[in-house]
C-alpha positions in Angstrom: -124.0 197.5 -22.0 -122.0 194.4 -22.8 -123.5 191.6 -24.9 -122.1 188.1 -25.2 -123.4 185.3 -27.5 -123.0 181.7 -26.3 -123.5 178.5 -28.2 -125.7 176.0 -26.6 -125.7 172.4 -27.7 -128.9 170.9 -26.4 -132.1 169.0 -27.5 -135.4 170.7 -27.2 -138.1 168.5 -25.9 -141.3 168.2 -27.8 -144.1 166.0 -26.6 -146.7 164.4 -28.9 -149.3 161.9 -28.6 -153.0 161.0 -29.2 -155.9 163.0 -27.5 -157.7 161.1 -24.9 -161.4 160.5 -25.7 -160.9 162.2 -29.0 -163.7 160.4 -30.9 -166.3 161.6 -28.3 -164.9 165.2 -28.3 -164.2 165.9 -32.0 -167.6 167.0 -33.3 -168.3 169.2 -30.2 -164.9 171.1 -30.7 -165.6 171.7 -34.4 -169.1 172.7 -33.6 -167.9 175.3 -30.9 -165.3 176.7 -33.4 -168.0 177.0 -36.2 -170.5 178.7 -33.9 -167.9 181.3 -32.6 -167.6 184.3 -34.2 -164.0 185.3 -35.4 -163.2 187.1 -32.3 -159.7 188.0 -33.1 -160.3 189.5 -36.6 -156.7 188.5 -37.9 -155.2 190.8 -35.4 -153.0 188.0 -33.8 -150.3 185.9 -35.2 -153.1 183.6 -36.6 -154.5 185.0 -39.9 -157.6 182.9 -39.9 -160.7 182.5 -37.9 -160.0 182.3 -34.2 -162.1 181.9 -31.1 -161.9 183.6 -27.7 -158.7 183.1 -25.8 -160.5 181.6 -23.0 -162.6 178.9 -24.4 -161.4 176.7 -21.5 -163.3 178.9 -19.1 -166.7 178.3 -20.4 -166.9 175.6 -23.1 -167.2 172.0 -21.6 -165.2 170.2 -24.3 -162.5 172.8 -24.1 -162.2 172.6 -20.3 -161.9 168.8 -20.8 -159.1 169.4 -23.4 -157.3 171.9 -21.3 -157.4 169.6 -18.3 -156.0 166.7 -20.5 -153.1 169.0 -21.8 -152.2 170.2 -18.2 -152.3 166.5 -17.1 -150.0 165.4 -19.8 -147.3 168.1 -18.9 -147.7 167.2 -15.3 -147.0 163.6 -16.1 -143.9 164.6 -18.1 -142.7 166.7 -15.3 -142.9 163.8 -12.8 -140.5 162.0 -15.0 -138.1 165.0 -14.6 -138.8 165.1 -10.9 -140.2 168.6 -11.2 -143.4 169.5 -9.2 -144.1 173.0 -10.6 -147.7 174.1 -10.3 -149.1 174.7 -13.7 -152.2 176.6 -15.1 -153.7 176.8 -18.5 -153.8 180.4 -19.1 -155.3 180.4 -22.8 -157.0 177.7 -24.8 -158.5 178.6 -28.1 -159.8 177.2 -31.4 -159.0 178.1 -35.0 -160.2 177.1 -38.5 -157.8 177.5 -41.3 -158.9 177.5 -44.9 -156.8 178.1 -48.0 -155.6 181.5 -47.2 -155.2 181.0 -43.4 -151.9 180.8 -41.8 -149.9 181.6 -38.6 -147.1 183.9 -38.9 -143.9 183.0 -37.2 -144.2 183.6 -33.5 -143.6 182.2 -30.0 -145.8 182.0 -26.9 -143.4 183.3 -24.3 -143.8 183.7 -21.4 -145.7 180.4 -21.4 -143.8 177.5 -20.1 -145.4 175.1 -22.6 -147.7 175.7 -25.6 -149.3 173.2 -27.9 -151.7 172.4 -30.8 -154.3 169.7 -30.9 -155.2 168.7 -34.7 -159.0 168.4 -34.4 -160.3 167.9 -37.9 -158.3 167.8 -41.1 -160.0 167.7 -44.5 -157.8 167.7 -47.6 -154.4 169.3 -47.7 -153.2 170.3 -44.3 -150.0 172.3 -43.8 -147.5 171.1 -40.9 -146.6 173.4 -37.9 -143.1 174.3 -38.8 -140.3 175.0 -36.1 -137.5 177.0 -38.1 -135.0 177.1 -35.2 -135.1 173.4 -35.0 -135.4 172.7 -38.8 -138.4 170.5 -37.9 -141.9 170.2 -39.5 -144.7 168.5 -37.5 -147.2 166.9 -39.8 -150.7 167.3 -38.5 -152.6 164.1 -37.8 -156.4 164.0 -36.7 -156.6 163.3 -33.0 -153.1 164.1 -32.2 -151.3 166.9 -30.3 -147.8 168.4 -29.9 -146.5 170.5 -26.9 -143.3 172.4 -26.9 -141.5 175.0 -24.9 -143.4 178.4 -25.1 -140.3 180.3 -26.3 -140.0 178.0 -29.5 -140.9 179.9 -32.7 -143.2 178.4 -35.0 -145.5 179.1 -38.1 -148.0 177.5 -40.4 -148.0 178.3 -44.1 -151.2 179.1 -46.0 -152.7 176.4 -48.1 -154.7 174.1 -45.9 -158.0 173.1 -47.3 -159.8 172.7 -44.0 -157.9 172.5 -40.6 -159.4 172.8 -37.2 -157.1 173.1 -34.3 -157.1 173.9 -30.7 -154.0 175.6 -29.2 -153.1 176.4 -25.6 -150.5 178.0 -23.3 -149.5 176.6 -19.9 -147.6 178.7 -17.2 -145.9 177.9 -14.1 -147.6 179.1 -10.9 -151.2 179.7 -10.3 -151.8 182.5 -12.7 -155.5 183.0 -13.6 -155.2 185.5 -16.3 -152.2 185.2 -18.9 -153.4 188.0 -21.1 -151.5 191.2 -20.9 
């Protein structure tokens, strides 16, 4: 097998903004995360309380949020003259406390992934993208979307950090889990 390394000088597109209808949804999202058991039991890259991967299939507020994320990516695609059909394959909530963290990981084969910062009380660790030397400070009511292959992590040390994360894939894939 022959292997070649090529340098690529390009910019990575990260999309951020404010969550539409956030004030109306915030408490419902927090309540859903609080009521959910820790479904994943720290067996994923998130070492903190985490809901089911498919909250966007049965929780009304997560459905609305997933539709919003998909719409934002579709709007971005139109500016690039791309009309790829998209599907939200995963959408989950998490609650970080002082020991909670996310180990470095990526969401490939997701086309896009993202984080919505739902409720932040006290100290809140940023989402760090080591390959870009970029740290995204969490701001309540905001979101960040990034290519699914982009590695990222969150250090332990947040006082009380509620987030919703998601994955979006191209094509009409109804089940993104392996």
